[in-house]
C-alpha positions, 0 to 999 in steps of 0.5 A: 559912525554914531554910537549904538547901544548894546541892547540894540546890537543884541536885538539886531543879532537876535532878529538876524538869527531867529529860527536858524542854527546860528549862535543865539545872543546871550541873555543880558541884564546889565547896564546899557552902553554905547559902542562905535567900534570893537578892538582886541588891542587894549591899547586902543580901548577907550570910550565907545570902544568895546574890548574883545578878550580874544583867545588865539593860539598862543595868546589870550586877551583876558589878562588885559581886561583890567587895562581896557576898563581903566582906559574907559572901555564901556564894554568887555566881551570875555569867555571868563567871568570877572572873578576868574579874571580877577577884575572888578567891573565898575558900575556903568561898564557892560561885561558880556560873557560868551562861549567864544569871543570871536564868534560873538564879536562877529555878530555884534560887529555885523549888527553894529554896521546893520548887516551890510552884506545883505545890501550886496551880492557876496562872492566868497573865494577859498582854496589853498592856492589861487584865491587872490588871482581868482578874486581879481579875475572875478572883480574885473569881470564884474566891472566889465559887465558894468556892475559897481563891484568891490573886493577884499583880497590878500593884496588890496581892498577896493571900495567904490573908487578907492583902493587901500592895502589890507595889512601885513600877512593879512588875507581875510580881515578880522570881523570888525574890520570886515564889517566896516569895509562892507558898510563902506562898500554898501554906502558907496553903492557897491552891488557886488563884493568879492571876498578872499576867504581863508581857512583861518578867516572861516574858522575864526569867524571873521566872515560870520554874519556875512551871507554868501551868494556864490562860493568858489573853491580853487583847490585843497592841498597841504597847508595850515596843518599847524593851526587846524591840527589835521587835513580833515579839520583844514578841509572842514574849515574851508567847507564852511563857506559852502555850508553857509550858502544854506543858512540865510539870515532871518530878518535881514533879507538880501536886497538882490536875490541871487540863486545860491551857487557852489562853484568848484574844481572837478579836477581837485580830488580833495574838495570835489567829492566833499562839495558835491555832497552838499545839498541845497545850493546849485552846483557849477563845476569847472575842469581842464580834463573832465567833459562832465564839468559845466566849464572846460577848455579846448586849446591852451597855449602858454608862453613868456607873454601870457596864456591863450585859452579857449573856454567852453561851456557844456550848455553852449555846445559848439561855441568856444570863447577865446581868451588872451590872458597876460597871466602866466602858467597852466595853473592860471587857466584853472583860476580863469575857469573858476572866475568864469564859473562865478560869473556864469552863476550870476548870469553874466554874458561871455563878452564880459567874461572874456573882457574881464579875464583879459583885463587882468595883467601882472599881479604884484608878486604873482609870477612877477617878472623883474627885468633890469637888463640881466641876461636871465629870466627872474620872477617873484611869486607868492608860492608858499605851499608845496602845491604852489611851489610845484605849480610855479616851477612847472610854469617856469619850466613851460616858459623856458621851453617856449623861449630858451633851450636847455635853461635851468631853474634856480629856486630861492625860498624858505618856510615860515616859522610857527607854521606847518613844519611839514611843509619845510621838507615837502617844499625842499623835496619838490624843488630838488625834484623839479628845479635844477638848483635850490637856494634855501633862505629865511621866510618869516622865521618868527620866534623859531630858530632859522638855522633849525628851519633851514636844516629841516629843509636841507634834509628834504633836499638830501632825501632827493639826492641833493648835495649841499654846495652843488645842488642846494645852498643855505643862505640865511639872509634873503637878499644875499640868497637872491643875489647868490642865485643871480651869480649862479644864473647863466643867460638861458636860466630862470631864477624863481623867488618864492614865498613872499610875493606881495608881502611887505614885511618879514618877521624875525622874533616878534619884530616885523622888518620892512621887506619886499621881494620885488624891491629886493630882486631889483637891488640884487640885480643892480648889484650883480650887473654892477659887479658890486656886493649885495647891499644890506636891506635891513634884515638881521641876517645880513652878513657883510663877511660872507665868503662867497668863494666857498659857495661853489657848485 
């Protein structure tokens, strides 16, 4: 991409927000410089790359400004003055001081790529659980309708005919990456883009400068309170996606006009009343039990092979739209309704909706069955919240009821360090109540003590009557924990491994170790079936001397 002058970027920003309540660009009188990229990593700084002194929880980019200048960065975007930072700005280097570097770089990045979202219909999906699946479902519906669609989710980005991963522990990319992806989509002819939009992404302005046409809410439950500070703040961050429907850009008009629509879950007690009060966009609701919703269901049957559901639309009385989905679990019926709601908001036909919903098969790490010939069922799921774990256990219970009489559920999961600590107790309590056996293990402890995390979870198990060594166990190494669960399982049982899903690394301290729960489950099953010990999969927790004889029921 060609370099663009800073003054041009500020001018484009000014045109986009003129007369709106969006952040206005700062007054700038310094030297003009040329930019082709932005980065908040000083190691990437250099000619043509604007350095962003990002301020995050626990990190601050301002101490690295001097290094960025020395590396040749032509532009510094900072929240503090050069004197306060202790740097001298050379002639020919632009220093843009703003109130919030994250918000400023979002607008500058959108301007750099000439507001690519305005060339597409943008569908944003948010919520605590079900976002990734709903994004995939909407994307498949769009493709079945013959539309040139793209998507960005936790698992992958699809740009034209190209597919690529979105990174470690990443759902909504940072604004410069997001805008670059959107520009690539627009240039490849994509007309509709589906974005997984997290509370972090909304609060940290990763999608600021993106004009949404359809906003979808799955549900709101306990999550990310470590970052947002309160449930109210968490909900407010999610709600930005719906308030953005009322804030079109000024100068850069949408290429295709779409009626702004909020699609949301009438059954969700937290988000429904708040979104209902948002005036401006059209409202389109879905429900499993409320006949006042625009979309609902009649017959729903779940089994080990998938889910059969008859969908219905209030405005089309007497008509049923059957769907044979390969997705497992009652909770996925709501995800299908959310996707169908977005499609109907776009005016798509039911034939495309049914075909799109049926086109989605197994999603990597989402109720992902791993079968190496073992006598019991084993699934890997991303469930990493209390509500997600509850729904996953319920789905497993439903599968057992359909296929095996009297089977037990054995869960394997942890709780991440440097994240909401309240989840540790809640998830342990849920597993103790709904599962039969619980194996507590590592899940990205980061710089926290893994022993302390496991003790907090063990305490949660004990509050529900769990006895260690009988109902629950603590096994720090995740591979060995999965292996142990396999050794406990009887032929009629269901081993459910939760928390990591599709993710490809596990963080200990500040180091990301390669990790894949599906691969780990395959290795554990291979060792179990061969009556061999669990191999070392490379985590620092592996204990070759573990005394398995002491881990008895």
